[in-house]
C-alpha positions in Angstrom: 129.2 86.7 52.5 130.2 84.6 55.5 128.9 85.1 59.1 130.9 84.0 62.1 129.9 82.9 65.5 131.6 81.1 68.4 128.3 80.3 70.1 126.6 77.3 68.4 126.8 75.3 65.2 125.2 72.0 64.2 125.5 69.4 61.4 123.7 66.2 60.6 125.0 64.4 63.7 126.3 66.9 66.2 125.4 70.2 68.0 128.3 72.3 69.3 127.6 75.0 71.9 130.5 77.3 72.9 132.9 74.5 71.8 131.2 71.8 73.9 129.2 68.9 72.5 125.7 69.7 73.6 124.6 66.0 74.1 127.7 64.5 75.5 129.3 67.4 77.4 126.3 69.5 78.6 122.9 67.8 78.7 122.6 66.0 82.0 126.0 67.4 83.2 125.5 71.1 83.7 122.5 73.0 85.1 120.7 76.1 83.8 122.8 78.5 85.9 126.0 76.9 84.5 124.6 77.5 81.0 124.2 81.1 81.9 127.9 81.2 83.0 129.0 79.4 79.8 127.0 81.9 77.7 128.8 84.8 79.5 132.4 83.4 79.6 132.5 80.5 77.1 133.6 77.8 79.6 132.1 75.5 82.1 132.3 77.1 85.6 134.2 75.5 88.5 132.0 74.1 91.3 132.5 77.3 93.3 131.6 79.5 90.4 128.5 77.3 89.7 127.4 77.4 93.3 127.8 81.1 93.6 126.0 82.1 90.3 123.2 79.6 91.0 122.7 81.0 94.5 122.5 84.6 93.0 120.0 83.6 90.4 117.8 81.8 93.0 117.9 84.9 95.2 116.7 87.1 92.3 114.0 84.8 90.9 111.1 85.9 93.0 110.1 89.0 95.0 106.3 89.0 95.0 104.0 91.7 93.5 106.3 94.1 91.7 105.8 96.1 88.5 107.4 93.1 86.7 105.1 90.4 87.9 102.0 92.7 87.7 102.9 93.4 84.1 103.0 89.7 83.3 99.7 89.1 85.0 97.9 91.9 83.3 99.2 90.7 79.9 97.8 87.2 80.6 94.5 88.9 81.5 94.4 90.6 78.1 96.0 87.9 76.0 95.6 84.5 77.8 96.8 82.6 74.8 100.2 84.4 74.7 102.5 83.1 77.4 105.6 84.6 75.6 104.1 88.0 75.7 103.4 87.8 79.4 107.0 86.8 80.1 108.2 89.5 77.8 106.0 92.1 79.6 107.4 91.0 82.9 111.0 91.4 81.7 110.2 94.9 80.3 108.9 95.8 83.8 112.3 95.2 85.3 114.3 98.4 85.6 116.5 100.6 87.7 114.0 100.8 90.6 113.1 97.1 90.7 115.7 94.4 89.9 118.0 96.3 87.6 120.1 98.6 89.8 122.8 96.0 90.0 124.1 97.2 86.6 124.6 100.7 87.9 126.1 99.5 91.2 128.6 97.2 89.4 129.5 100.1 87.1 130.1 102.4 90.1 132.3 99.8 91.9 134.3 98.7 88.8 135.0 102.2 87.6 136.0 103.4 91.1 138.9 100.9 91.0 139.9 101.9 87.5 140.0 105.6 88.3 141.9 105.3 91.5 144.1 102.2 91.9 146.5 103.2 94.6 144.2 104.4 97.4 142.7 102.6 100.4 139.2 101.2 100.2 138.1 103.7 102.9 139.3 106.7 100.8 137.8 105.1 97.6 134.4 104.7 99.4 134.5 108.4 100.5 135.1 109.4 96.9 132.2 107.4 95.7 129.8 108.8 98.3 131.0 112.4 97.5 130.4 111.7 93.8 126.8 110.9 94.5 126.2 113.9 96.7 122.5 114.7 96.5 121.7 111.6 94.5 120.5 108.1 95.4 123.5 105.7 95.4 122.6 102.5 93.4 122.4 99.3 95.4 121.2 100.9 98.6 117.8 101.2 100.3 114.7 99.0 100.2 111.0 99.7 100.7 110.5 96.7 103.1 113.9 95.7 104.5 114.9 98.8 106.4 117.6 97.3 108.7 119.0 94.4 106.8 118.2 92.7 103.5 118.3 88.9 104.4 119.4 88.1 100.8 122.4 90.3 101.1 123.5 88.6 104.4 123.2 85.1 102.9 124.8 85.9 99.6 127.8 87.5 101.4 128.1 84.4 103.6 128.3 82.2 100.5 130.6 84.6 98.7 133.1 84.3 101.6 132.8 80.5 101.8 133.3 80.1 98.0 136.1 82.7 97.7 134.3 85.5 96.0 134.2 88.2 98.7 136.9 90.3 97.2 137.8 94.0 96.8 134.5 95.0 95.2 132.5 93.5 98.1 134.8 95.3 100.5 134.2 98.5 98.7 130.4 98.3 98.7 130.4 97.5 102.4 132.7 100.5 103.1 130.4 102.7 101.0 127.5 101.5 103.2 129.6 102.4 106.3 130.4 105.9 104.9 126.8 106.6 104.0 125.7 105.7 107.5 128.3 108.0 109.0 127.4 110.8 106.7 123.6 110.5 107.1 123.8 109.4 110.7 121.1 106.9 110.0 121.3 103.2 108.9 120.7 102.5 105.2 120.4 98.9 104.0 122.6 97.4 101.3 120.1 95.6 99.2 120.4 92.3 97.2 121.1 94.2 94.0 124.0 95.9 95.6 125.4 92.7 97.0 124.9 90.8 93.7 126.7 93.6 91.8 129.7 93.4 94.1 129.9 89.6 94.0 129.6 89.3 90.3 132.2 92.0 89.9 134.5 89.9 92.1 133.7 87.0 89.8 135.1 89.1 86.9 131.9 89.8 85.1 131.9 93.2 83.3 129.3 95.6 84.7 127.5 95.8 81.4 126.2 92.2 81.5 125.4 91.6 85.2 121.8 92.5 84.7 121.4 89.7 82.2 121.6 87.1 85.1 118.8 88.9 87.0 116.6 89.0 83.9 117.1 85.3 83.3 116.3 84.6 86.9 113.2 86.8 86.8 111.9 85.0 83.7 111.9 81.8 85.7 110.0 83.5 88.6 107.4 84.9 86.2 106.3 81.3 85.5 104.8 81.1 89.0 102.9 84.4 88.6 101.5 83.3 85.2 100.4 80.0 86.5 98.8 81.5 89.6 97.1 84.1 87.4 95.6 81.4 85.2 94.3 79.4 88.2 93.3 82.2 90.6 94.0 85.5 89.2 94.0 89.0 90.7 94.4 91.0 87.5 90.7 91.2 86.8 90.1 92.6 90.3 92.8 95.1 89.8 91.3 96.2 86.4 87.9 96.4 87.9 89.2 98.5 90.8 90.9 100.9 88.4 87.7 101.3 86.3 85.6 101.9 89.4 88.0 104.5 90.8 89.0 106.4 87.7 87.5 109.9 87.3 87.7 111.6 83.9 88.6 115.3 84.1 88.9 117.0 80.7 
């Protein structure tokens, strides 16, 4: 039985990764964000693609105390010898509420264009808003940034400069406009929504866009783990829970 892969192979003298020589083509030449791009598409990104994807991953690396980072910290408290488990716990804490809604936003945007190709962006946006009647539209709203998510603004600035502010970005901005008209109150387009639109305009399929956010968050968890080792808060959190838990049979 033979198994096939196009990803990586090595022999006595060489290591090939996605068709590139690891030592002569990649090490010292590309950065980690570029490797994420290569993993997704199989080729080295252009400078513009590299700059955009790296900016996105930097934007998603850190967001303070969230279920993801708290999970990592609590794991280090219980298993200080197990760094990999702490990182894994943090990644498991990333979902549709925190970090992961970009997958659903990208799906919403990409499928909208597949289903209705010959209509204006305005009509398409109205269709999207109507489809989510009574439901939360993914990519919108934020517990802290109520007027504007500064990450969204910056990422769209870069997307325009680098040539990636295309029809998916226009659609998500029009959806925001239509939501505001319908609700008669401003609702913020969060970073996940912006990332979903930009990655869609970079021709990434909706089903993989979350992978970039998970890779970025794994990097961010390093800081939480180190801080927890040096001056942790998890023991205080656990003590507080114990002191304020009432057993009711």
